C-alpha positions, 0 to 999 in steps of 0.5 A, spaced: 149 793 660 149 785 658 154 782 652 149 779 647 154 774 645 153 767 648 159 764 648 161 769 654 156 765 659 158 758 657 163 753 657 160 747 652 167 745 648 169 738 649 175 738 653 179 734 646 178 740 643 180 745 649 186 742 649 186 742 641 186 750 642 190 750 648 196 747 643 194 752 638 195 758 643 202 755 645 204 754 638 202 760 636 208 766 635 210 760 630 204 759 626 203 766 625 209 766 621 209 760 617 203 764 614 208 770 614 212 765 610 206 762 605 204 769 603 211 773 602 214 766 598 207 767 593 206 759 596 199 760 598 197 764 592 200 758 589 196 753 591 190 758 590 192 759 583 192 751 582 184 751 583 180 745 585 186 740 582 191 742 587 198 742 586 204 737 589 209 739 595 215 737 589 211 743 584 211 747 589 218 747 590 220 747 583 215 752 582 218 757 587 225 755 587 225 755 595 227 747 598 222 741 598 224 741 605 222 749 606 217 747 602 214 741 606 214 744 613 211 750 611 206 746 608 204 740 613 204 747 617 198 750 612 194 743 612 195 743 621 192 749 621 186 748 615 189 753 611 190 747 606 186 741 604 188 734 601 184 733 594 181 727 595 181 724 588 189 725 588 189 721 594 185 715 592 190 715 586 196 715 591 198 723 589 198 728 594 194 735 592 194 740 596 189 745 595 186 752 599 181 751 604 176 756 607 181 759 612 187 760 606 181 764 602 180 769 607 188 769 608 189 771 601 182 775 599 180 778 605 182 785 605 180 786 614 185 780 615 190 783 610 190 789 614 190 786 620 195 781 619 200 786 616 198 790 622 200 785 627 208 783 623 210 789 622 207 794 628 206 788 633 209 783 633 217 784 635 214 789 642 208 784 643 214 780 647 214 785 652 206 786 654 208 783 661 212 788 662 208 793 659 202 791 664 205 791 669 210 798 669 203 802 666 208 802 660 208 801 653 215 797 653 214 794 646 215 800 643 222 800 643 224 797 639 222 803 634 227 807 638 228 810 645 225 817 643 218 815 643 212 815 649 207 813 644 207 810 637 203 817 635 210 821 636 214 816 632 209 815 626 212 820 621 219 816 622 217 809 621 220 805 616 215 806 611 213 799 611 211 799 618 208 806 617 203 804 610 201 798 615 199 802 622 195 806 617 192 802 613 190 798 620 188 805 622 184 807 616 182 801 614 176 801 620 175 808 620 173 810 613 169 805 611 164 807 617 164 815 614 159 815 608 154 813 614 156 818 619 156 824 615 149 825 613 147 824 621 154 830 623 151 834 617 144 834 619 144 841 622 148 844 617 154 845 622 158 851 620 165 850 623 167 843 625 174 841 630 176 835 629 180 833 634 186 828 633 185 829 625 190 824 624 192 825 615 185 829 615 182 824 611 175 826 615 177 833 614 176 833 606 169 828 606 167 832 610 169 839 606 167 833 599 160 832 603 158 839 605 160 845 601 160 850 606 164 846 612 170 849 615 174 844 619 179 846 624 184 840 625 187 838 632 193 835 634 200 834 634 205 837 630 207 832 626 200 829 625 197 837 623 203 838 618 201 832 613 193 834 615 194 840 612 198 838 606 193 833 604 187 838 605 192 842 599 193 836 595 186 835 595 183 842 594 181 844 600 187 849 603 181 855 604 177 851 609 181 846 613 186 848 617 189 847 624 191 847 631 198 844 633 199 840 640 197 836 644 190 835 646 193 833 654 197 838 655 195 844 659 199 849 655 194 847 649 188 851 649 182 849 645 180 854 640 172 856 641 167 858 635 166 850 633 158 848 632 160 841 632 166 837 634 168 830 631 172 824 635 173 818 631 178 812 633 180 817 638 178 817 645 181 809 644 188 812 645 187 814 652 186 812 658 178 813 662 182 818 666 184 822 660 178 821 657 174 825 662 180 830 662 180 831 654 172 832 655 173 836 660 177 841 656 172 841 651 167 843 655 170 849 658 171 851 650 164 849 647 157 852 648 151 848 650 147 848 643 155 845 641 154 838 638 159 833 640 161 827 636 165 820 637 166 815 633 168 808 636 169 801 634 165 799 641 167 790 643 161 789 646 157 792 641 160 788 635 154 782 632 159 778 632 164 774 636 170 775 630 169 783 630 169 783 638 176 778 638 179 783 633 178 789 638 180 785 644 186 783 640 187 791 638 187 793 645 194 789 647 197 793 641 195 800 645 197 796 652 204 795 648 205 798 643 201 805 642 201 808 650 200 803 656 194 805 659 188 805 653 184 800 650 178 798 646 172 800 650 165 798 652 160 802 650 157 803 658 165 804 661 166 810 654 160 813 656 161 814 663 167 817 662 165 822 657 159 824 662 163 824 668 166 831 664 159 834 663 155 832 657 149 828 657 149 822 651 143 825 646 143 818 642 147 812 639 148 809 632 150 803 632 153 798 626 155 803 622 160 801 616 162 794 615 166 795 621 160 796 626 162 802 629 158 807 634 156 814 633 154 818 639 152 824 639 154 828 646 151 835 649 152 839 655 148 838 661 
């Protein structure tokens, strides 16, 4: 299937603009940290609060308690990045006042940008230096910034510091949760009595399912640390009698999937594995389900995104999988994911695209 975005097929940018973009890349680690400083020191918020009139660097320094030098270098970089602009009317009076630009507004107010920024800073930034080694070795070499005890980030989640843990879960939930309201009526249209949620994480989908369908029972399949959290969340939500769990590594030959599911659900789960591993997981599912069991896979597929910015975010997320998460998975294209699942003996029945504000795809499979 061809990629729709026309920019992937043409190179019409002017040479001078291309050179500028290359400089942005060359300095991007520095500029990223400049934005972090502007946000955490509250400087960008103060510029926003100044409104259309704007605020001088001297006033920013006085209000924040940050040196004139410190505010100055950050403000100048923000100006170069288009995050802030100059008040033209003030400039005509020989006053230099900063006002918030559109990019600055998104950095302050847009939830998607906030979640992505915090995730990059708290989870990916330090480990990204080891991307080259991760590519060469096929291992998440950047994960060692969180300790040497883990082979994947999922094993480390429960031990992460509070800030890093929050950024990881905010990122993970932000994307898929917004599509749940559109996915639930599709998945429960035929009233499955029992659903297996593989990779159920903190039980977000399981709890949403029990709220949506008063009869369904959900079994979460995940790593032991995750199922412990999931069961506690299910209990607190009042669904301990309808949500249970099977603990184990789904890739482990010793982990057997229970039988009896009317539907199997995997949300933002298969992108945590290589294509070969996806086929292996689906083969295990194939051996545990009946011919009429519905298999549901919800993923953000980068070549099915309606906007280039959405595709870019997913392409960048793939690098997180490479150097932090596991070293061998990514955000997939539609065709390659479907092919990997069908190799396990399933057939694609339907595909629903553009679910939620983050444009998820919901794929429905059954045994061939």
